[in-house]
N, CA, C and O atoms as a GROMACS GRO file, in nm:
protein
  304
    1MET      N    1   2.503  15.648  11.172
    1MET     CA    2   2.610  15.758  11.201
    1MET      C    3   2.745  15.712  11.141
    1MET      O    4   2.792  15.600  11.162
    2GLN      N    5   2.804  15.807  11.065
    2GLN     CA    6   2.955  15.772  11.025
    2GLN      C    7   3.044  15.747  11.119
    2GLN      O    8   3.038  15.814  11.222
    3LYS      N    9   3.139  15.653  11.104
    3LYS     CA   10   3.244  15.624  11.202
    3LYS      C   11   3.362  15.718  11.168
    3LYS      O   12   3.399  15.729  11.051
    4SER      N   13   3.419  15.783  11.264
    4SER     CA   14   3.522  15.887  11.246
    4SER      C   15   3.645  15.811  11.181
    4SER      O   16   3.697  15.702  11.207
    5GLN      N   17   3.673  15.908  11.088
    5GLN     CA   18   3.804  15.854  11.017
    5GLN      C   19   3.919  15.920  11.087
    5GLN      O   20   4.029  15.866  11.071
    6ILE      N   21   3.914  16.021  11.156
    6ILE     CA   22   4.033  16.108  11.212
    6ILE      C   23   4.044  16.062  11.366
    6ILE      O   24   3.947  16.080  11.440
    7ARG      N   25   4.152  16.006  11.408
    7ARG     CA   26   4.189  15.966  11.539
    7ARG      C   27   4.272  16.050  11.621
    7ARG      O   28   4.355  16.115  11.558
    8PRO      N   29   4.270  16.067  11.753
    8PRO     CA   30   4.386  16.164  11.811
    8PRO      C   31   4.527  16.102  11.784
    8PRO      O   32   4.620  16.181  11.768
    9GLU      N   33   4.551  15.966  11.777
    9GLU     CA   34   4.674  15.927  11.765
    9GLU      C   35   4.741  15.916  11.631
    9GLU      O   36   4.851  15.863  11.618
   10MET      N   37   4.664  15.974  11.517
   10MET     CA   38   4.715  15.996  11.393
   10MET      C   39   4.791  16.121  11.387
   10MET      O   40   4.761  16.227  11.443
   11THR      N   41   4.905  16.094  11.302
   11THR     CA   42   4.990  16.225  11.287
   11THR      C   43   4.935  16.328  11.167
   11THR      O   44   4.853  16.295  11.081
   12ILE      N   45   4.986  16.433  11.177
   12ILE     CA   46   4.935  16.534  11.063
   12ILE      C   47   4.963  16.494  10.944
   12ILE      O   48   4.876  16.506  10.858
   13LEU      N   49   5.074  16.444  10.915
   13LEU     CA   50   5.093  16.366  10.784
   13LEU      C   51   4.987  16.273  10.753
   13LEU      O   52   4.932  16.285  10.644
   14GLU      N   53   4.946  16.171  10.839
   14GLU     CA   54   4.853  16.062  10.808
   14GLU      C   55   4.730  16.124  10.765
   14GLU      O   56   4.662  16.078  10.673
   15VAL      N   57   4.697  16.240  10.839
   15VAL     CA   58   4.558  16.305  10.828
   15VAL      C   59   4.556  16.360  10.669
   15VAL      O   60   4.465  16.328  10.593
   16ILE      N   61   4.672  16.452  10.627
   16ILE     CA   62   4.679  16.505  10.537
   16ILE      C   63   4.690  16.411  10.398
   16ILE      O   64   4.647  16.437  10.286
   17SER      N   65   4.762  16.296  10.443
   17SER     CA   66   4.760  16.190  10.343
   17SER      C   67   4.611  16.141  10.313
   17SER      O   68   4.574  16.112  10.200
   18LEU      N   69   4.538  16.133  10.415
   18LEU     CA   70   4.402  16.060  10.400
   18LEU      C   71   4.313  16.156  10.311
   18LEU      O   72   4.230  16.110  10.233
   19ASN      N   73   4.338  16.302  10.327
   19ASN     CA   74   4.247  16.390  10.258
   19ASN      C   75   4.347  16.519  10.250
   19ASN      O   76   4.390  16.570  10.354
   20ARG      N   77   4.378  16.565  10.135
   20ARG     CA   78   4.465  16.674  10.119
   20ARG      C   79   4.394  16.808  10.177
   20ARG      O   80   4.455  16.892  10.244
   21ARG      N   81   4.264  16.816  10.144
   21ARG     CA   82   4.186  16.933  10.185
   21ARG      C   83   4.209  16.978  10.339
   21ARG      O   84   4.197  17.094  10.380
   22THR      N   85   4.251  16.847  10.427
   22THR     CA   86   4.271  16.887  10.574
   22THR      C   87   4.360  16.982  10.598
   22THR      O   88   4.354  17.050  10.700
   23GLU      N   89   4.469  17.000  10.492
   23GLU     CA   90   4.577  17.106  10.533
   23GLU      C   91   4.535  17.233  10.563
   23GLU      O   92   4.601  17.312  10.631
   24GLN      N   93   4.405  17.259  10.503
   24GLN     CA   94   4.355  17.405  10.526
   24GLN      C   95   4.310  17.438  10.670
   24GLN      O   96   4.310  17.551  10.719
   25VAL      N   97   4.272  17.324  10.730
   25VAL     CA   98   4.246  17.338  10.885
   25VAL      C   99   4.372  17.342  10.955
   25VAL      O  100   4.380  17.422  11.048
   26PHE      N  101   4.475  17.268  10.926
   26PHE     CA  102   4.605  17.281  11.013
   26PHE      C  103   4.645  17.422  10.989
   26PHE      O  104   4.690  17.481  11.088
   27ARG      N  105   4.638  17.493  10.871
   27ARG     CA  106   4.686  17.623  10.835
   27ARG      C  107   4.615  17.734  10.904
   27ARG      O  108   4.660  17.847  10.925
   28LYS      N  109   4.471  17.677  10.942
   28LYS     CA  110   4.383  17.792  11.024
   28LYS      C  111   4.436  17.789  11.160
   28LYS      O  112   4.414  17.888  11.228
   29TYR      N  113   4.508  17.684  11.215
   29TYR     CA  114   4.555  17.685  11.356
   29TYR      C  115   4.705  17.721  11.372
   29TYR      O  116   4.759  17.718  11.483
   30ASP      N  117   4.773  17.758  11.254
   30ASP     CA  118   4.910  17.807  11.268
   30ASP      C  119   4.929  17.934  11.371
   30ASP      O  120   5.013  17.944  11.461
   31GLN      N  121   4.828  18.027  11.334
   31GLN     CA  122   4.833  18.147  11.430
   31GLN      C  123   4.842  18.109  11.557
   31GLN      O  124   4.937  18.142  11.628
   32ALA      N  125   4.750  18.043  11.595
   32ALA     CA  126   4.716  17.989  11.760
   32ALA      C  127   4.834  17.918  11.811
   32ALA      O  128   4.879  17.932  11.925
   33ALA      N  129   4.883  17.841  11.720
   33ALA     CA  130   4.993  17.752  11.771
   33ALA      C  131   5.127  17.823  11.780
   33ALA      O  132   5.221  17.780  11.847
   34GLY      N  133   5.129  17.957  11.692
   34GLY     CA  134   5.246  18.022  11.694
   34GLY      C  135   5.364  17.969  11.600
   34GLY      O  136   5.477  18.018  11.601
   35VAL      N  137   5.324  17.861  11.516
   35VAL     CA  138   5.420  17.806  11.427
   35VAL      C  139   5.336  17.749  11.321
   35VAL      O  140   5.214  17.731  11.326
   36CYS      N  141   5.421  17.722  11.218
   36CYS     CA  142   5.350  17.631  11.090
   36CYS      C  143   5.323  17.476  11.153
   36CYS      O  144   5.423  17.408  11.174
   37LEU      N  145   5.229  17.437  11.174
   37LEU     CA  146   5.208  17.307  11.208
   37LEU      C  147   5.250  17.192  11.118
   37LEU      O  148   5.298  17.086  11.158
   38CYS      N  149   5.224  17.228  10.979
   38CYS     CA  150   5.260  17.133  10.896
   38CYS      C  151   5.431  17.114  10.864
   38CYS      O  152   5.484  17.019  10.806
   39CYS      N  153   5.492  17.230  10.917
   39CYS     CA  154   5.642  17.237  10.918
   39CYS      C  155   5.713  17.183  11.060
   39CYS      O  156   5.820  17.123  11.062
   40GLN      N  157   5.647  17.209  11.157
   40GLN     CA  158   5.718  17.190  11.278
   40GLN      C  159   5.644  17.065  11.355
   40GLN      O  160   5.692  17.026  11.461
   41ALA      N  161   5.549  17.013  11.311
   41ALA     CA  162   5.480  16.902  11.394
   41ALA      C  163   5.410  16.801  11.287
   41ALA      O  164   5.300  16.754  11.315
   42LEU      N  165   5.466  16.771  11.179
   42LEU     CA  166   5.411  16.685  11.073
   42LEU      C  167   5.409  16.557  11.122
   42LEU      O  168   5.313  16.486  11.091
   43PHE      N  169   5.508  16.506  11.204
   43PHE     CA  170   5.506  16.369  11.246
   43PHE      C  171   5.454  16.353  11.389
   43PHE      O  172   5.475  16.246  11.446
   44ASP      N  173   5.382  16.461  11.457
   44ASP     CA  174   5.325  16.438  11.580
   44ASP      C  175   5.190  16.395  11.572
   44ASP      O  176   5.124  16.412  11.469
   45SER      N  177   5.140  16.338  11.679
   45SER     CA  178   4.985  16.280  11.671
   45SER      C  179   4.927  16.414  11.700
   45SER      O  180   4.994  16.509  11.740
   46LEU      N  181   4.794  16.416  11.678
   46LEU     CA  182   4.701  16.512  11.690
   46LEU      C  183   4.679  16.548  11.838
   46LEU      O  184   4.663  16.665  11.873
   47ALA      N  185   4.678  16.441  11.924
   47ALA     CA  186   4.671  16.471  12.056
   47ALA      C  187   4.804  16.525  12.108
   47ALA      O  188   4.799  16.591  12.212
   48GLU      N  189   4.923  16.507  12.049
   48GLU     CA  190   5.039  16.562  12.105
   48GLU      C  191   5.059  16.711  12.053
   48GLU      O  192   5.131  16.790  12.114
   49VAL      N  193   4.990  16.743  11.936
   49VAL     CA  194   4.988  16.876  11.860
   49VAL      C  195   4.897  16.969  11.956
   49VAL      O  196   4.929  17.084  11.983
   50ALA      N  197   4.786  16.908  12.000
   50ALA     CA  198   4.680  16.979  12.084
   50ALA      C  199   4.749  17.000  12.215
   50ALA      O  200   4.735  17.110  12.267
   51GLN      N  201   4.818  16.916  12.272
   51GLN     CA  202   4.865  16.948  12.416
   51GLN      C  203   4.984  17.018  12.410
   51GLN      O  204   5.000  17.097  12.503
   52ASN      N  205   5.086  17.009  12.314
   52ASN     CA  206   5.198  17.093  12.289
   52ASN      C  207   5.166  17.234  12.257
   52ASN      O  208   5.244  17.319  12.302
   53TYR      N  209   5.066  17.274  12.189
   53TYR     CA  210   5.044  17.395  12.125
   53TYR      C  211   4.909  17.442  12.189
   53TYR      O  212   4.853  17.537  12.135
   54ARG      N  213   4.859  17.391  12.285
   54ARG     CA  214   4.732  17.432  12.373
   54ARG      C  215   4.636  17.464  12.286
   54ARG      O  216   4.594  17.579  12.285
   55LEU      N  217   4.585  17.362  12.194
   55LEU     CA  218   4.450  17.363  12.098
   55LEU      C  219   4.357  17.281  12.162
   55LEU      O  220   4.389  17.189  12.238
   56ASN      N  221   4.233  17.314  12.129
   56ASN     CA  222   4.133  17.214  12.156
   56ASN      C  223   4.123  17.110  12.069
   56ASN      O  224   4.081  17.124  11.954
   57LEU      N  225   4.165  16.994  12.121
   57LEU     CA  226   4.179  16.860  12.062
   57LEU      C  227   4.018  16.814  11.978
   57LEU      O  228   4.012  16.772  11.863
   58GLU      N  229   3.918  16.833  12.057
   58GLU     CA  230   3.784  16.794  12.009
   58GLU      C  231   3.756  16.892  11.904
   58GLU      O  232   3.709  16.842  11.802
   59GLN      N  233   3.770  17.009  11.903
   59GLN     CA  234   3.738  17.114  11.798
   59GLN      C  235   3.807  17.080  11.668
   59GLN      O  236   3.751  17.082  11.559
   60LEU      N  237   3.946  17.046  11.693
   60LEU     CA  238   4.018  17.016  11.575
   60LEU      C  239   3.985  16.901  11.513
   60LEU      O  240   3.963  16.910  11.392
   61LEU      N  241   3.974  16.774  11.576
   61LEU     CA  242   3.916  16.672  11.531
   61LEU      C  243   3.767  16.662  11.456
   61LEU      O  244   3.740  16.581  11.368
   62ALA      N  245   3.686  16.754  11.504
   62ALA     CA  246   3.543  16.797  11.451
   62ALA      C  247   3.574  16.870  11.313
   62ALA      O  248   3.524  16.829  11.208
   63GLU      N  249   3.660  16.982  11.320
   63GLU     CA  250   3.700  17.044  11.179
   63GLU      C  251   3.758  16.962  11.088
   63GLU      O  252   3.725  16.972  10.970
   64LEU      N  253   3.851  16.870  11.129
   64LEU     CA  254   3.910  16.775  11.030
   64LEU      C  255   3.796  16.691  10.966
   64LEU      O  256   3.783  16.693  10.844
   65GLU      N  257   3.712  16.617  11.044
   65GLU     CA  258   3.597  16.539  11.001
   65GLU      C  259   3.514  16.599  10.896
   65GLU      O  260   3.473  16.544  10.795
   66SER      N  261   3.493  16.728  10.936
   66SER     CA  262   3.402  16.805  10.864
   66SER      C  263   3.440  16.834  10.706
   66SER      O  264   3.359  16.835  10.613
   67VAL      N  265   3.575  16.855  10.698
   67VAL     CA  266   3.641  16.899  10.583
   67VAL      C  267   3.646  16.751  10.505
   67VAL      O  268   3.639  16.756  10.382
   68ILE      N  269   3.657  16.642  10.558
   68ILE     CA  270   3.655  16.493  10.507
   68ILE      C  271   3.521  16.472  10.465
   68ILE      O  272   3.504  16.435  10.349
   69ASN      N  273   3.421  16.489  10.541
   69ASN     CA  274   3.286  16.468  10.500
   69ASN      C  275   3.234  16.550  10.397
   69ASN      O  276   3.143  16.509  10.326
   70ILE      N  277   3.290  16.678  10.380
   70ILE     CA  278   3.235  16.763  10.282
   70ILE      C  279   3.306  16.706  10.150
   70ILE      O  280   3.241  16.695  10.046
   71SER      N  281   3.422  16.676  10.154
   71SER     CA  282   3.489  16.612  10.049
   71SER      C  283   3.424  16.483   9.988
   71SER      O  284   3.416  16.463   9.866
   72CYS      N  285   3.380  16.396  10.086
   72CYS     CA  286   3.323  16.288  10.020
   72CYS      C  287   3.166  16.324   9.992
   72CYS      O  288   3.102  16.232   9.941
   73GLU      N  289   3.115  16.413  10.012
   73GLU     CA  290   2.968  16.454   9.964
   73GLU      C  291   2.992  16.491   9.841
   73GLU      O  292   2.926  16.440   9.751
   74THR      N  293   3.102  16.599   9.808
   74THR     CA  294   3.106  16.635   9.678
   74THR      C  295   3.157  16.549   9.580
   74THR      O  296   3.134  16.569   9.460
   75ASN      N  297   3.235  16.443   9.626
   75ASN     CA  298   3.280  16.334   9.514
   75ASN      C  299   3.188  16.233   9.519
   75ASN      O  300   3.228  16.126   9.474
   76LYS      N  301   3.067  16.237   9.562
   76LYS     CA  302   2.964  16.137   9.532
   76LYS      C  303   2.907  16.138   9.373
   76LYS      O  304   2.821  16.058   9.338
   0.00000   0.00000   0.00000
């Protein structure tokens, strides 16, 4: 089983820096959050973002991991 690359203490900026394709996941959550997460919470941890904007942290982490895993598979 693969080790998780995305951790709750990582900031949005760190996640996007790890893999640019993760930005699409954050954009998907903008409407639920009511703000542009990449604009308003770029330096917040994923745990803080989930708490502050009432998002499901486990689901967010899973979606980010999925995008990274798909990217890794297509780059093999």
